Residue frames relative to the residue before (quaternion, step in Angstrom):
aa qw qx qy qz dx dy dz
M 1.0000 0.0000 0.0000 0.0000 0.00 0.00 0.00
I 0.1378 -0.8056 0.5739 0.0508 3.53 -0.62 1.12
L 0.0087 -0.7718 0.6347 -0.0383 3.54 -0.71 1.15
L 0.0536 -0.8343 0.5482 0.0232 3.57 -0.16 1.17
S 0.6635 0.3957 -0.3257 0.5451 3.58 1.22 0.05
Y 0.0992 -0.8342 0.5425 0.0081 3.54 0.03 1.33
P 0.4752 -0.6639 0.4881 0.3086 3.60 -0.96 0.77
T 0.4724 -0.6908 0.4740 0.2737 3.56 -1.12 0.65
E 0.6432 0.5053 -0.3319 0.4699 3.61 1.12 -0.51
P 0.4372 -0.7224 0.4646 0.2668 3.63 -0.74 0.96
E 0.6387 0.5442 -0.3510 0.4155 3.62 1.04 -0.58
S 0.7373 0.3504 -0.2336 0.5283 3.60 1.13 -0.41
S 0.2510 0.7944 -0.5141 0.2042 3.56 1.15 0.60
R 0.2096 -0.7992 0.5558 0.0917 3.55 -0.91 0.94
T 0.4588 0.6630 -0.4737 0.3544 3.59 1.15 0.36
F 0.4817 -0.6876 0.4724 0.2685 3.56 -1.13 0.66
Y 0.8008 0.0268 0.0132 0.5982 3.59 1.13 -0.60
S 0.5811 -0.5689 0.4317 0.3902 3.57 -1.21 0.37
G 0.7595 0.3309 -0.2682 0.4918 3.56 -0.95 0.85
Q 0.4080 0.7387 -0.4572 0.2807 3.58 1.26 0.00
Q 0.6380 0.5451 -0.3365 0.4273 3.58 0.93 -0.83
G 0.6753 0.4922 -0.2957 0.4629 3.59 0.90 -0.85
I 0.6608 0.5015 -0.3057 0.4673 3.56 0.96 -0.86
Q 0.6546 0.5070 -0.3190 0.4611 3.59 0.93 -0.82
T 0.6457 0.5103 -0.3228 0.4675 3.57 0.96 -0.81
A 0.6541 0.5107 -0.3120 0.4626 3.59 0.95 -0.85
L 0.6644 0.5009 -0.3091 0.4605 3.59 0.96 -0.80
I 0.6395 0.5101 -0.3283 0.4722 3.59 1.03 -0.72
V 0.6388 0.5085 -0.3263 0.4764 3.59 0.97 -0.81
L 0.6455 0.5198 -0.3143 0.4631 3.58 0.96 -0.84
A 0.6544 0.5069 -0.3111 0.4669 3.60 0.96 -0.83
V 0.6573 0.5014 -0.3135 0.4671 3.59 0.95 -0.82
I 0.6466 0.5035 -0.3205 0.4750 3.60 1.03 -0.70
C 0.6830 0.5116 -0.2900 0.4333 3.60 0.98 -0.80
I 0.5504 0.6391 -0.4046 0.3533 3.62 1.07 -0.55
P 0.7099 0.4093 -0.2967 0.4904 3.67 0.68 -0.88
W 0.6001 0.5703 -0.3582 0.4318 3.57 1.06 -0.70
M 0.6903 0.4639 -0.2782 0.4805 3.60 0.92 -0.88
L 0.6933 0.4849 -0.2858 0.4501 3.59 0.97 -0.80
L 0.7698 0.3781 -0.1922 0.4770 3.60 0.99 -0.75
G 0.4752 0.7142 -0.4257 0.2879 3.60 1.17 -0.30
K 0.7329 0.4270 -0.2488 0.4675 3.59 0.68 -1.03
P 0.6553 0.4923 -0.3467 0.4561 3.67 0.85 -0.72
I 0.6473 0.4979 -0.3285 0.4745 3.61 0.96 -0.76
Y 0.6274 0.5300 -0.3305 0.4649 3.59 0.99 -0.79
R 0.6763 0.4899 -0.2982 0.4623 3.60 0.90 -0.88
I 0.6205 0.5295 -0.3449 0.4643 3.60 1.00 -0.73
I 0.6624 0.4980 -0.3053 0.4692 3.58 0.91 -0.89
M 0.6703 0.4919 -0.3042 0.4649 3.60 0.91 -0.85
N 0.6446 0.5126 -0.3285 0.4624 3.61 0.99 -0.75
K 0.6410 0.5082 -0.3265 0.4736 3.60 1.03 -0.72
R 0.6508 0.5084 -0.3194 0.4647 3.60 1.00 -0.75
R 0.6621 0.4989 -0.3070 0.4674 3.60 1.00 -0.76
A 0.6368 0.5403 -0.3283 0.4412 3.58 1.07 -0.70
N 0.6777 0.4814 -0.3005 0.4676 3.60 1.07 -0.60
């Protein structure tokens, strides 16, 4: 469960554990970084292999 809008009042906190906000932010950043890596990995690999075969 991702809650990126955390309440400011501590009595109405909806986090399950302390440090949840930091961990969720880190996981979202990691996911955003991995998207281009997953989409471009195979095409870049194929381009490199095709260049090696051509030589």
